[in-house]
C-alpha positions, 0 to 999 in steps of 0.5 A, spaced: 452 577 516 454 572 510 448 568 507 449 561 505 448 559 498 443 553 497 445 552 490 451 546 488 457 548 485 459 544 479 465 540 478 467 544 472 467 550 477 470 546 482 476 544 478 477 551 475 477 554 482 482 549 484 487 551 478 486 558 479 487 558 487 494 556 485 493 549 488 498 544 486 493 539 483 493 543 476 492 539 470 499 540 467 502 537 473 498 531 473 500 530 466 507 531 467 507 526 473 503 521 469 509 521 464 514 520 469 511 514 472 510 511 465 518 512 464 520 510 471 516 503 470 519 502 463 526 502 467 524 496 472 527 490 471 521 485 472 523 478 474 522 472 470 517 467 471 522 461 474 525 466 479 518 469 481 516 461 482 522 460 486 522 466 490 515 464 492 517 457 494 522 459 498 517 464 502 512 459 503 517 454 506 520 459 510 513 461 513 511 454 514 517 452 518 516 459 522 509 457 524 511 450 526 517 453 530 512 458 534 507 453 535 512 449 538 514 454 543 507 456 544 505 449 546 512 448 551 511 455 554 503 454 555 505 447 559 510 450 563 506 456 565 500 450 566 505 446 571 507 453 575 500 455 576 498 448 579 
């Protein structure tokens, strides 16, 4: 029968164990992933301040109109159902 060890495994030992076990989380692969992410972020065409503010304004206005529309539909349907129930 196997006995359970009462001691804790250090972080260093866990890391070594993960790397040695052929896990896909090895330090060179993580570094490569980080470099690729940095490279891709440099390719992004970020919008300027004016475009961002304009887009935000359009979204806020549309959300406002959709909220009014849905509120009116809810109000009308609520009254119609109230009349049917009476």
